[in-house]
N, C-alpha and C positions, 0 to 999 in steps of 0.2 A: 544789821550787823556789821563790826569790824572785825578785821583779825590784827592786833597787836605784832608790829614787828620790829627789827632791830635792824644795822643795816651797819655790820664787818666790815670795813675797810675807810678809809677817806682820800683812797688817790684820783686819779683823772678821774676815769672810767664812774667809777663812784659818783662824781661830784657831778661829771657834764651827762650822763648817761640814768643809773641808777637814783638818783635822788627826783630828777622829774618824775621818774616812769613811775614810782610809787607815790611821788603827791598826785601823780592821775587819775589812781586808781583808788578810787573812790572804797571799797573792801579792805584796804590798809589804811593801818592808822601806825605810823611812824612812832615810835617812842623811844628812843632808843641809838645813840651812833656809837658802832670803839673804831679807836684807832691806837696803832702802839704810842702816839705822844698826844696826848692834849691838846697843845696846842694846832695840833695836826685835825684833831677834832671838831675841837672849835671853829677854823677854817672850815668846816665841810657843814658844821650845824650855824653861822652866819645865817641870820633873818629868820629864822623856825624859832618856832615858841611852841612850848612843854615836852620837847627832848633833851635827855638827860644823856650826859658825857658817861665814857669810860674811856679807860687807855690803862696802859702799861703804868703811867709815872703816876697815877694819882689814888691817892693812896684809900683804900677800902672800895675803888670804885677799877676794875679790873674785868678781863673777860668775865674769869670763875663767877664772878660775884652777879653782872648781866643776864647770863642763862640762869640765876635764881629766881629773878624777877616772873611773876606768876600772868603778868602783863600782858609777858611777850613772849606769842607764840611759833614763831617761826623767824628764823633770820637768813638774811641775803648777805654771803658771804663775798666780799671779792678784796683777795692779798693777793700778794706774790705767789705762785706759782706751786714754788716750793713747801711753802710753810699750808699750803690750806687743808693738807687731807687733818693735821694734828687741829684743826677752829671746828673741821665739817666735822670729826668725832665726836671732839667735846659737845657740840652744842645736838648733835643728837644722841650721845648718853646722858645729855639733858633734859630728852624730851623733846625738844624745837624740833621744827620743820625744818628743812635746809634748800636754801636755795643758791648754790657755789658756782661762783665765775669758770666757764671753762678754760682750759682744756682739763677734765676730772682728775689728772697726774700728771706729774712729769713724765712717765716714762708709763709702758705697762703693766710690769711688773708694781710697782708702785698703786696704779689704778686694782688690779685684778687682788688682793692683800687688803684697799680699800673696802671692793666692793662684798670680799669674804668678811670680813669685820663686821660689816652691815649686818649681811645676813645671819651671820653666829654671836651674835650680842645685841644688837633691836630688836627684839622680842616683846615688846610690851603690847598690850593694848589698850586703846587702839595705838597703833606703828606711828611714830616721826616719819614723815616722807623725807627723800633725800631725792632731789633735783638738784641736775646740771644744767647752767644757763647753756644754751647756742640760737642766740637772735637770728643766724640766718635762715634756720627753719624755720622761722614764724614772719617772715617775708613775705608776699602775698604774691612778689615778683616767680619768685622760685616754687611757691606751694601752687601756681596755679600752671606753672610750664610741669610742673613736676603732675599735673591732672589731664594733661593734655597728652605728655611723653605715653600714659596711661593707657590712652583711647588707639593709640596708634601700632601698633601689635609688640613684635619681637623687637630688642635694641639691637641694630647693625653694628653699631660705636660711638663715642664722644671725642671731643673734648673739654679740657679744662684749662683756660690763661687767666692769668692774673699779674698783671704786674707793673712793680711799682719801685722807687730810690726811697730807702727812710734816712737821710738826712742827718746829720749830726747839728745838735739844738734840737730838734723837731722835739714836740713833748712828751709825746711816748717812749722814745730813744731816749730822753735825758734821765725816767725814773734808772735810778741805779743799777736795781733787780734786772733791768730791762739790757742794759746797759754794758753789763758784765753778769748775762745767764748764767745760771749754778745749776743749766739743764739742757738737754738736747736738741737740738734743731735753733736755738736763738728766736729770732720774728720766724722762725717758719712750722714753732711750734704755737706761739703762741696767737701768730694771727692765718697760718696756714690751716690749723685747723676749721676754720670761719669756711673754705673753701672748697672743703673735704665731704663738709655736713650740706653745704647746698649740692653738692654731685651725689652724691650718695641719692639725695632726699630724688633730685631726679631720675636718679637710673631707679628708682625702685624697687621692685626683688629682683634685679640680676646685678647683687652688690660684685664689689671686688673680692679675689680669692687669694691672684700672686701679682708681685708686682717684680720691675726690672727697672731701674732708677741712677742717676747721675746726678750727685751733689758735687757744687763748691760754695768757693766764699769770694765773690766777685769783689766785696767792697772790706778793706783792712777793719772797719768800727763795725763790723758786723759777726761778729765770731759764733759759734762754729762755721757757722754754712747760710748762708745767706738765699740760695738760687737749690731747686734740683727740678728735674726734668725727666719723668715714670713714663713708661708703660706699664699700665695696667689690665690683668685680665679678667676678666667678666664672669662669673658663675657659668651662663650658657653657654663659655667660648668666647663670644665677643669681646673686643679689645676696644683700649682707648687711651687718651691720653692725658696729663695730667704735669702742668705746667708751670710752676712757682718763682717769683725770684722778687724780693725784698731789697735788691743792688742793681739794676738796673735802667738805663736810659729808654726803656720800651714800659710804656705805660698804659692802662686797663685795663679791662677784664670780659671775657667771654664765656659762655657756657651753652656748648649746644651738644645737640643727642641726634644721631640719628636711627629712625625706626622704619620696619617694613613701610608704614602708611606715609610717613612726611618726618620733619624734622622740626625740633625747638629747640631755635636762638637766644640766651637771656645776656641783658648787658643793662648794667646801672636804671634797675624801673621798667627795662623793655627786655618783652616776650614778644616774638614772630614766628608763630604756625605757620608752615608750608606743609599744603593738603591737599591734594587731586590736583597740583600745579597752581596755585593761591597760596598768594602770602596772605595772614590776618597777623595786625600787629597791635598787640596792648600795650597800654602804658600805666606805671603805674605810679606817681608823681608824688603819692603824700603818704609811701611809704616808711620813708624816715629809716631808720637802719632795723628796725625788727626791737629795741627793747622796750616801748613802751608794752608792742605787742605778746612779745615774752610775760613781763612782768605781769597783764592781766590772764595770762594763762595760767598765767602760776598760783596769779588769786583763785580762781578757780577751780584751778583743781582742788585746791585748800577748799574748798565751800563744801564742796562733794567728796571729801577723801577719797581720793582717787589720782592718782600721780598723770599728768600729761603726758604719753606717749614721746612726743617729743622733747621731755623736757628730759626720760629716763636713764640714770647713769651708764646701763649697756650702750644705748646708742653713743653718747659722747666712748665709753671706751672703745665703741667701732671705729670712729674719728680716728681717736689715737693709734686705732693698730695700724689701719691704713700708714698713717704718715710716718707710724715708726720704723715700720717695714721699707717704708721710700730709704730712710735715713740708713737706714741699719744695709741698703743693699749699694748704697753712694756709696758708705765706708769698703765695702768689699769690690769695688768697680763695675757695679751692674747686676752684681751675683744675683737673682733669680729668688724672691721670699714669699715665702705664702705667709697670710694674715690670719 
């Protein structure tokens, strides 16, 4: 039995990641593609058979009409951050299961309103599920690391560092809504929630409760800010650091957690666990970027009728809360902010 779905959005990520992931999941059948323009929908559908196209410039075949289809049970939504909530609400109201790209919303206030709306208004039985994509929570390296950390006693400290330079002309930078962001944080929001999700996954039950951060815009083409450095207090009283920059000549990423009985270090599909004075290295060369795994996980959740906890909108909200607290602290010169 296959589940009929529609892909909402025809941007870079939909083309390079979502479409191949859907095609690699036997239980999903792509019935339709929607984009704001028919031209972009056609571009995404090139080479596909039996997929109907919908767009705002096609008479009688807009988003509302797509949602009326009985053979479409669920939608994957990958649209610009500011417009996603509107499309999410329409799909859920039409009884469709929703799998929407991260972040859950442009800010915590909008995310809270969206979740409240869902709980107050989507009450039919069976209830359509609402899931938020976060491929980093499906990467085998982070999952393995989190399992190892859970065996090493209480967390003593941690550090997350992700550094890159987003250059003008790059494929993601040249998308209009990213180039002139109408949301907080710019690339720190769009990309930063991934790194926060990985960090929170590894920390397990010892979650962040307060931050003090400094933010800045190092590159003039990356408004409003492209760099943050934060000290984060955990529930247990331990602390760690979060250093994210999309505007630096530093490169690379690392996640490290120190525990009572050892340490765990992760970078680019490699995990090093140090315990009892011995290092054990494990590599995950085929994990990719986790999109195929998360789409598969979503499909399985639809089959069993219960959301995958790693895709719960409440998890995505916690990622956003931490990032927004860092941004607010940065605006106030490092003033501590609760999460």
